C-alpha positions in Angstrom: -2.5 -4.9 15.5 -2.6 -0.9 14.8 -5.0 0.3 12.0 -5.1 3.6 10.1 -7.8 5.8 10.4 -7.3 8.4 7.9 -4.6 10.7 6.2 -3.6 13.9 6.1 -2.8 16.2 3.2 0.7 16.7 4.8 1.9 12.7 4.2 0.4 11.8 7.8 -1.6 8.7 9.1 -3.6 9.2 11.9 -3.2 5.6 13.6 -5.7 3.8 15.9 -3.3 1.6 18.9 -6.2 -0.2 20.2 -5.8 1.0 23.7 -8.1 4.1 22.9 -5.0 6.3 21.9 -4.6 7.7 18.3 -1.2 9.0 16.8 -0.3 10.9 13.9 3.0 9.1 12.2 4.2 9.6 8.9 3.4 8.2 5.9 6.8 5.9 5.3 6.6 4.9 8.7 3.2 3.4 8.4 4.4 1.6 5.4 7.6 0.5 7.2 5.4 -0.5 9.9 2.9 -2.7 7.4 -0.1 -1.0 9.0 -3.2 -1.4 7.1 -5.2 -0.5 4.9 -2.7 0.6 2.2 -1.9 4.4 2.8 -3.9 4.9 -1.1 -7.0 3.2 0.7 -6.7 5.7 3.3 -9.9 8.1 3.6 -8.9 11.7 3.8 -9.2 13.4 7.2 -12.3 15.5 5.6 -14.1 12.3 4.2 -13.4 10.1 7.7 -14.7 13.0 9.6 -17.9 13.4 7.4 -18.8 9.4 8.2 -18.0 9.7 11.7 -20.9 12.7 11.8 -22.8 10.5 9.4 -22.6 7.7 11.7 -23.5 9.5 14.7 -26.8 10.9 13.1 -28.2 7.8 12.0 -27.2 6.2 15.8 -30.7 5.3 17.2 -32.3 7.9 19.9 -31.6 6.0 22.7 -27.7 5.5 21.6 -27.4 9.6 21.2 -29.2 9.9 24.7 -26.7 7.8 26.4 -23.6 10.0 25.0 -24.9 12.9 25.5 -23.2 14.8 28.7 -24.7 15.2 31.4 -26.5 18.2 32.4 
């Protein structure tokens, strides 16, 4: 089932469909489709981006090297 990643200031939600694709949808569509977590429990885009950066910064060096683009 699709999962909400974060909400934007404009009332949009970035939704992960589990296919490697994320698509923004309106809050009304998000709630009508019953996606989780509840809209009010979603982090803001800034909070989501900060958490993603922290996860990258906390990754072991081996994983960082694997994800680095080739030189």
